[in-house]
N, C-alpha and C positions, 0 to 999 in steps of 0.2 A: 168363594168371592165375597169383599164385602163392597157394599155401598158408599159412596162419599158422595155427600149433595154440595152442590158449585149453587150460590145466591149469582146475579150478578152487581157485579159493581154499580156505583150510582151512571145513570146516562149509558151503560151498554146494555145490547140487548145480549136475551139469555143464547140464541145462536150464536151469537157472535161467541158469548163468552165461554161456551161448550166447546166453542172449537178452538178458540184459543188457549182453555184449560186440555184438551188431550194433545195439543202440539209441547206445551210446555212439559206432561209427562215423557213424551215422546223422547224429546230433544234426555229428559234427564234420564233416558231406558227405563224407563214404566211404561207398559205396555198394557193399555184398558182392553177388558174382556169384554165390554159390552157399556154402552151408554142410552141415556132415557132422556129426554127434555120435553118440559111440563111450559105450563105456562108461566108460571114464576121461579123456579127451578130446575136442574139437571142434574142426573145421577152419573157418576160414573162406577162401575164394578173394578175390581182391582183385586187382584191374590191374595189373601189373608196376608202375608209376608209385607206385602210393600204396600196396606195402609197407612200406617203414620209415618214415614217417607214421605210417599203420595201428597199425600195434607200437608207436611212440612214443607214439600217443593215447592206447592200453590201458591201456602200462605207467604212464600219470600217472594216467589212473583207478586203478589198481590191480589191474590183471587181470596173470597172467600167463601172459606172449603169445611166442612167440620165430617167426622166419620157418622154412620149413623148406626144404632142396634137392629136388632131382630124385630122388634118391636116396633119401629120406625117406621118401618117397611111394608107396604099392605099388599098382601098377595092373592 
């Protein structure tokens, strides 16, 4: 699994943004394995083979999404 970071779009709350991003992925038949929310961003974990497709799907839908590397995520 790899994490994808979601930053809220201007004027949007991160909780709503995470909910909508998860719904967007589900509608594309991409299923998140886990999700976490912070004060300024959210993380969504997807299977390794779905990372690029997930980011593309979210960006096309207008979300600010990017993949994170192993060193970007605290342990």
